[in-house]
N, C-alpha and C positions, 0 to 999 in steps of 0.2 A: 123323622128323626131330630127331635127338637133340639137344638145346643145351648146349654144353659147359660145367663145371662155373662156371666167372668168369660167364657170361651167365646162369647158374641162379641165383648169387649174388648179383648185381646187379637181380635180377631179384624174387627174396624180400626184400631191403633195399626195393626199391618198395613191396613190398606190405606190409613192415613201416610205410612212412614210411602209406600210406594209410590204416591202421586208426590208426594215429594219431592223424590227423585227423579222421576218424569217429567216435572217443571224443570231440575237442573240441566237433566240433561237434554230437554228441547233448548236452554235458554244457552247451553256449551254450542250446539252445533247451530242457533241462528249464531250465535256470537261469530264461531269457525268462518260461517257462509261469509258474515257482513266484513272480518276484520281483515282475511287471508285470501289471495287467491292462487289458483291451479286445480290440475283436475284431480292431486293425490287428496286436497282439502275438503272438496265435494263429496269425494269418496266415501271419508271418514266420517263427515257431517249425516251424509244418507246413512251409517252403520249406523252412527249414537239416536237418528232417528228411528231408524229399526227396534233399534234396541230398548227406546223409550214405549214405543209401540209395543214389542212383548211384554215391558212390564203394567203397561194398561191392561192387556187382555188376562194377566194375571190377575190385577187387582178388581174385574172385571169376573172373572169365574170365584173371585173369594166371597166376592158382593151375593152369588148367587147361592153361597153356602147356609 
């Protein structure tokens, strides 16, 4: 099944937005690791990185459509 140009454009826009979110999440995680200390901080930073990876997987799935 072919996706029409308008739908492909919308999907690509969503993919760009997802990657923008992942870059922001990565930045937040890195900032937390660098600026704050403590076990709770590391756990939180790891959770944020996991969330970012999940979004990347969604974007990857959308690219395969």
